[in-house]
TORDRENPA-850983 format. One line per field, with one value per residue (C-alpha): x, y, z; residue in three letters. Coordinates in nm, 2 decimals. Example, Ala and Ser with C-alpha at 12.3 -4.5 7.8 and 13.67 -1.06 7.14 Angstrom:
residues 2
X <- c(1.23; 1.37)
Y <- c(-0.45; -0.11)
Z <- c(0.78; 0.71)
residuo <- c(Ala; Ser)
***
This chain:
residues 68
X <- c(0.98; 0.89; 1.15; 1.41; 1.16; 1.17; 1.50; 1.41; 1.65; 1.66; 1.59; 1.22; 1.18; 1.25; 0.99; 0.76; 0.74; 0.76; 0.46; 0.28; 0.34; 0.24; -0.06; -0.21; -0.11; -0.28; -0.64; -0.86; -0.71; -0.91; -0.63; -0.87; -0.94; -0.66; -0.76; -0.72; -0.38; -0.27; -0.39; -0.28; 0.08; 0.06; -0.04; 0.27; 0.50; 0.36; 0.38; 0.75; 0.85; 0.72; 0.94; 1.28; 1.28; 1.34; 1.16; 0.78; 0.56; 0.22; 0.00; -0.16; 0.15; 0.25; -0.12; -0.12; 0.23; 0.16; 0.51; 0.36)
Y <- c(-5.39; -5.59; -5.81; -5.52; -5.39; -5.74; -5.85; -6.14; -6.39; -6.39; -6.75; -6.63; -6.38; -6.62; -6.85; -6.58; -6.55; -6.89; -6.97; -6.71; -6.77; -7.15; -7.03; -6.82; -7.06; -7.32; -7.12; -6.89; -6.58; -6.24; -6.04; -5.75; -5.74; -5.59; -5.69; -6.04; -6.00; -5.80; -6.12; -6.37; -6.21; -6.18; -6.54; -6.63; -6.40; -6.56; -6.95; -6.84; -6.65; -6.96; -7.21; -7.01; -6.74; -6.77; -6.46; -6.43; -6.14; -6.15; -6.18; -5.87; -5.67; -5.82; -5.72; -5.35; -5.28; -4.99; -5.13; -5.45)
Z <- c(8.45; 8.74; 8.71; 8.80; 9.12; 9.24; 9.15; 8.93; 8.77; 8.37; 8.40; 8.56; 8.29; 8.01; 8.20; 8.22; 7.86; 7.76; 7.99; 7.83; 7.47; 7.55; 7.71; 7.39; 7.18; 7.27; 7.42; 7.21; 7.36; 7.35; 7.24; 7.20; 7.58; 7.77; 8.13; 7.98; 7.85; 8.18; 8.40; 8.20; 8.21; 8.61; 8.65; 8.40; 8.64; 8.96; 8.85; 8.71; 9.04; 9.25; 9.05; 9.06; 9.34; 9.67; 9.77; 9.59; 9.62; 9.73; 9.37; 9.48; 9.49; 9.11; 8.97; 9.11; 8.97; 8.73; 8.52; 8.42)
residuo <- c(Met; Val; Ser; Val; Ile; Tyr; Gly; Phe; Thr; Ala; Leu; Thr; Asn; Val; Leu; Val; Val; Asn; Tyr; Phe; Asp; Arg; Phe; Ile; Thr; Arg; Leu; Arg; Phe; His; Ile; Asp; Arg; Pro; Ser; Val; Thr; His; Leu; Thr; Gly; Val; Ala; Cys; Leu; Ser; Leu; Ala; Ala; Lys; Met; Glu; Glu; Ala; His; Val; Pro; Leu; Leu; Leu; Asp; Leu; Gln; Val; Cys; Ser; Cys; Phe)
***
């Protein structure tokens, strides 16, 4: 899990899920395309980390992580 690798707090994890849920319920989301799901998750993780964490990894580091 990315949160464990980077040491993110539980609040950051809650925000990631909240952002992701709010995004997929408002837009016509293509669930059949895994790349869209992956990129949406990375964007939500990046946004939540920027809101709550003191040290935020680069977006590329979050995207390349094989555990997402």
